[in-house]
C-alpha positions as CSV (number, residue, x, y, z in Angstrom):
1,M,-84.7,-10.1,86.5
2,R,-84.5,-10.6,82.8
3,W,-86.7,-13.1,80.9
4,S,-83.7,-15.0,79.5
5,H,-82.5,-15.6,83.1
6,L,-86.0,-16.8,84.1
7,F,-86.2,-19.3,81.2
8,F,-82.7,-20.5,81.9
9,S,-83.7,-21.2,85.6
10,A,-86.8,-23.0,84.5
11,G,-84.7,-25.1,82.1
12,L,-82.4,-26.1,84.9
13,L,-85.4,-27.3,86.9
14,V,-86.6,-29.5,84.0
15,S,-83.2,-30.8,83.0
16,N,-81.8,-31.8,86.5
17,G,-83.6,-35.2,86.4
18,T,-86.4,-34.5,88.8
19,S,-89.9,-35.1,87.5
20,L,-92.4,-32.3,87.2
21,V,-95.2,-34.8,87.5
22,S,-95.7,-36.2,91.0
23,D,-95.6,-39.9,91.5
24,V,-98.0,-39.7,94.4
25,T,-101.4,-41.4,93.7
26,N,-104.2,-38.9,93.2
27,P,-107.0,-40.1,95.4
28,W,-109.5,-38.9,92.8
29,S,-108.1,-41.4,90.3
30,L,-108.9,-44.4,92.6
31,S,-112.1,-46.3,92.2
32,V,-115.0,-45.9,94.7
33,E,-114.0,-49.2,96.4
34,E,-110.4,-48.2,97.0
35,R,-108.7,-46.1,99.6
36,I,-105.1,-45.4,100.6
37,V,-104.5,-45.0,104.3
38,N,-101.4,-44.3,106.4
39,R,-100.5,-43.8,110.1
40,K,-101.8,-40.2,110.0
41,S,-105.3,-41.4,109.1
42,V,-105.6,-44.6,111.1
43,S,-106.1,-43.6,114.7
44,H,-107.0,-47.0,116.2
45,I,-106.8,-50.7,115.3
46,V,-109.4,-52.6,117.3
47,L,-110.1,-56.3,117.7
48,E,-113.9,-56.8,118.2
49,T,-116.0,-59.8,119.0
50,R,-119.1,-60.0,116.9
51,P,-121.9,-62.6,116.7
52,G,-120.5,-65.2,114.4
53,G,-116.8,-64.2,114.5
54,F,-114.2,-61.6,115.1
55,R,-113.4,-58.4,113.3
56,L,-110.3,-56.3,113.1
57,T,-111.6,-52.7,112.8
58,L,-109.6,-49.7,111.6
59,L,-110.8,-46.3,112.8
60,I,-109.9,-43.8,110.2
61,N,-110.0,-40.0,110.5
62,E,-109.4,-37.3,107.8
63,R,-106.0,-35.7,108.0
64,F,-105.5,-32.1,109.3
65,P,-106.9,-29.5,108.4
66,Y,-109.7,-31.5,106.7
67,N,-110.7,-33.2,109.9
68,Y,-112.5,-30.1,111.3
69,K,-115.9,-31.4,112.4
70,S,-115.5,-34.6,110.5
71,K,-116.6,-38.0,111.6
72,S,-114.4,-41.0,111.8
73,S,-114.9,-44.0,109.5
74,Q,-114.8,-47.7,110.6
75,F,-113.6,-50.3,108.1
76,F,-113.2,-53.9,109.2
77,I,-111.6,-57.2,108.1
78,R,-113.2,-60.5,109.1
79,V,-110.9,-62.9,110.9
80,R,-111.4,-66.4,112.1
81,D,-110.3,-66.1,115.7
82,A,-108.7,-63.8,118.2
83,K,-105.2,-65.1,117.5
84,E,-105.4,-64.4,113.8
85,G,-106.8,-61.0,114.5
86,L,-104.1,-60.1,117.0
87,E,-101.3,-61.2,114.5
88,L,-102.9,-59.2,111.7
89,A,-103.3,-56.1,114.0
90,E,-99.6,-56.3,115.0
91,K,-98.6,-56.7,111.3
92,L,-100.7,-53.7,110.2
93,D,-99.5,-51.6,113.1
94,K,-95.9,-52.3,112.4
95,Y,-96.3,-51.6,108.7
96,L,-98.1,-48.3,109.4
97,E,-95.5,-47.3,112.0
98,S,-92.8,-47.8,109.3
99,G,-94.3,-44.9,107.4
100,Y,-95.8,-46.8,104.4
101,N,-99.3,-46.6,103.0
102,I,-101.8,-49.4,102.7
103,L,-104.2,-49.7,99.7
104,L,-107.6,-50.9,100.9
105,R,-110.1,-52.5,98.6
106,M,-113.6,-52.5,100.1
107,N,-117.1,-53.7,99.8
108,G,-119.1,-51.1,101.8
109,S,-117.3,-50.9,105.1
110,E,-115.7,-54.4,104.8
111,I,-112.1,-54.6,103.7
112,V,-112.0,-57.4,101.2
113,E,-108.3,-56.9,100.3
114,Y,-105.4,-54.9,101.6
115,V,-102.2,-54.3,99.7
116,L,-99.0,-53.8,101.7
117,D,-96.7,-52.4,99.0
118,E,-94.0,-50.0,99.9
119,S,-94.3,-48.2,96.5
120,I,-97.8,-47.0,97.2
121,R,-97.8,-43.3,97.7
């Protein structure tokens, strides 16, 4: 293969309109309080009763192959009652099943905000 053919092929890759820079969010560029999760990482959505209220807990595992000997993480959202918790659980489950990602903003293990935006990658 000649060098001119190689440069021509590289030029076609650049000029065909596809970006060489990925539009996927780099997890290292997120702040410490943010995390992006999807259906592959959320294994369970659990409604718990706690003293003083209810919690909707997301059990999160690392994705394969990084989950070897890893421990799951538990992040929770405070809800007023069981009805609100069930509605939120169904909403999050349906959203995750559709294949989209959720951006979680946390304070420790408590989720203080979740962003359901289909453009999050």
